[in-house]
N, C-alpha and C positions, 0 to 999 in steps of 0.2 A: 810056186807053180800050182800047187793044190789049192791054195787060197784064191788065186785068180780064177781057176775053174769053178770053184764054189761061188764066187761073186758073180761070174757070168751066168751060172745056172740060176742063181737067186733072182737076178735082174730079168732073165728070160721068163721065168715063171711069173714074176710080177707083171711084166708087160703082157703076157698071154692072158693072165687073169683080167687085167684092165680092158683088153680088147674084147674079151667075151662079155664082160659086164656092159660095155658100151654097145656092142652088137645086139645084146638082148634088149637093152633099154630102148633103142631106136627101132626095134623090129615092129613089123606091122601087127603081129599078134599082140604084143604088149601095148601098143598104142590103142588098138581096139578095146582091149580090156580096160585100160585107164579111162577111155571115153565112156564106156558103159558104166563104170563105177562112178564117174563124176556126174553122169546124167541122173543118177538116182538121188542126188542132193538138190536138184532144182525143185522149186515150189510151183511147178506148172500144173499140179493136180487140183488147184483151186483151194488149197489149204490156207486158211488165214490164221496166222499165229497171233496170240494176244500180245499187246504192247504192255510191258510191265511199267509200273510207276517207279520213279526215282525215289529211293528211300535213303539216300546217302547225304542228306542235308544235315549239317550240324553234328557230324559223328566224331569230330575231333574235340576232345575236352582238354583245354589248356589248364595246366597247373600253375597257379600264381604264387608259389611258395618262394 
């Protein structure tokens, strides 16, 4: 009997935890925060990043032993 109560309590706590996580993740406050954070990654400021040359040609040295 005590084991069943313990299992029900554990499952209940787990379900409550998951519900609160999902509720926070889809909240308007979190969505606005994520959008503000993501907008800082855009290159709309006119920044031109340099294009690096490919220096990976012939980097594998085969041993013919």
